[in-house]
N, C-alpha and C positions, 0 to 999 in steps of 0.2 A: 500302446505304456498310457496307463496312470499316472497321472502327474496333478500330487494336492494342488489348492491352491499358495498353502506356504511355500510348495518346492519350485511353482513357476514362479514364486517372487526372486528366488534363488537362479535360477534359471535367465531368469532377466537378468539378474545381473551380470552374469556367464558369458548372455547375447549379445550384450553392449560392450562389452571388453576387447582393449586391441589386441590382447595376446592372454594365457594363462593367467589364474590369480591365485595367491595362496589365502585360504582359508582366513588367515586374521585380513587381507584385504577384501574379500565377503564381508565381513562385519565391517568394515569400517564404514564400506559402497551404504550395508543396510544402515547403520548408525542412525540415521537421519531419520530412517521413515518406519521400522519398528523398534519394537522395545524388545528383541529376542537376546538371550545373549551367548556368547561364542559357544557354549554345549552344545545349544541349538543347533546352530546353523551349521554346525557339526552336524548334530543327529542328522539333517533336511541333506549335507553333501554328501553322505556316507548310503541314504537311500538312494541319493540321485546314482551314485557311483552301483549299486544292488540293482537297480533299474536299466542299468547302461546306456543313461542319459548325459553322462559326464562322464568323463575321458581323467583321472590323476599321473602325473608322472611325476617323480623322485626329481626333490632338488636339493641335495645336503639333506638337512633334517627335516625338510618340510616336505609338502606338497604343494603341487600348483594345480589346479582346477580350468579342467576349458571344458566347453557344452560338447557334448558328442552328437543328438541331437538336433537341428536344423528348427529356430524357429519356425521357420515356410510351412516344415512337417511340421509342429506338435499345432500352430495355428490352424489348418488343412483338418488338423483329425479334432481338436477342439469345436470347429465350426460345424463343418459334417455331422458330430455326435448331437449338436444343439440341433441342426436343423432336423434329423432323423427322430430325436427326440420330442424334441414340441410342435414342427409342421411337419412330419409325415416324407420330409425327405423332399419339401418342395421349399424351393425358395421365395415364389410370389407369395405365398401366405406371410412369410416369414415380416416382409415388406408393406404389406397393408398392415401387418400387428402395426410398425413402425410408426406407419404413416397414421392411421386412426386412433391411436394415442399423442401423435402433434410430436412425435421424436424427428421429424424432418424437416431441415430447414432449406434455405433457397440454394444454399453450397452444396448440400446432400440431395436432393433434386434435382443439381445443374448435372452432376459427377451421376446418377442414374443414368439421367439421359443419357449421358457420353458413353457410360459402357454399357447401353443397349443397342448405340446406334453401331458399336464397334462389335459386337458380336453379333448385327443383322450384316455386316460385312466382313463378316468371318463364315456366313452360314451361306 
């Protein structure tokens, strides 16, 4: 499933929500971070419905929207796509790229070491 950058912003609102949201609630949640008008957000919601990334349930005269696609599934798919496209499906060149670009701080390095140790323990 291909989700555009704009659609992912709407998905993020739904993923963070404690329950289903109306279109008006999605609009309100995006008011501080985007300059999108209500028709634009409703168009994005409709696109996500057609892609089966979200579901809508009728609530009187309105619909309540919630995410059907789990955030973890989306992150996994996007991460895999990025690594496949840019690094031939290998993670080590990705880490090397960030290391060479000076984007890995001490916290990042400590976390990477911890993850590698966990992987070694599981192997």
